[in-house]
Steps between C-alpha positions, in 0.01 A plus 500: 500500500597192299703217650791589271494858632494373855804285436706769322657674805595167653654379175699823467636437847574140404693609192708744702575236761598247234731756335674568830540126555660457158741789558604390848821304521639597159855550628724372223527457126467180297703210636715476188498871419814698426713551809835595341608706201858464380638858482735406216263313271155598627408132518217424742496192719358355819682296759184293536480374143724205582251392768225429249411134542696477827228612745259232615154557646346271761202285404144629532257303720187693391356657187552847646865420570536360147379827349774688686762234425429506126524880493821526700667205327442653157628840612810342653594263222281564196486186288837383634459178702647503850815289516755477783333784694717730709210658689148396589203724568284336766156638571155461649185670374172609654194643328201696624195668353370837618161644405553851366155598378139395563182573310292775655179372658587130484843483656607246238878518434576635154878547508789350694875513544703182465816513714798266467771509767837330459760429767833419338857395570787507252745222590857464378522127440878468538481556874125515574517864610183710467623816329161672474157463658186705516133532417326664206136520392290618209130564448283480191140629473223303335123519452275248668212355302191290569605289202714218634734465201560874470569527872746208498676638192536841665662344808744299284599810302549701822714220644718497188541879513587496870744213448682684223512824700632341819759306299632832369521636854683200638751516216541874550599422858745217424660649188743729691608207719562280196688784333723536805553124512598491133764767559625352826442125486529305821818295523454134419593219733871458559665231294737287703787354300623170641873489578722343241638170620876496514657205329 
């Protein structure tokens, strides 16, 4: 039996596991997808469109965190720069590597799963209230190689894939909260009008 034949069952299992990981957590549509259709005109709109460019994302202290931040920031705001943010998504990331397949006879790892886990909080900046919090993760499979460059490139690609996938899951979780907030905004601080001096 060749080494490729020995690896095939393990890789099939790896593909199935990766597919389940990608499907898990898909609980909502695109952040700026259609949420309302006017019955009179048929016009489609989203209450979240006005939030584009108004949702900040906390800074990234590591390269792994930066991968997630770039992905989520683009999905939140596109090319629109963040100005006068109303909300801020604060997060921490953790990454791990799990061997998924080894070469028969040698025990040398041949395939792995890269896992990125994100803990997040969505903060309403007007009053500092955390309106959503949770944890999401994503996994991406990759082949391990004895060639250093190929192995490093595979890890980078898996990290990018996991970062993009977990960004989608975090946004799927916060989108309903943002939608509710856009329809029922929190009251702003009371404005006190000074008494008019009597002359």
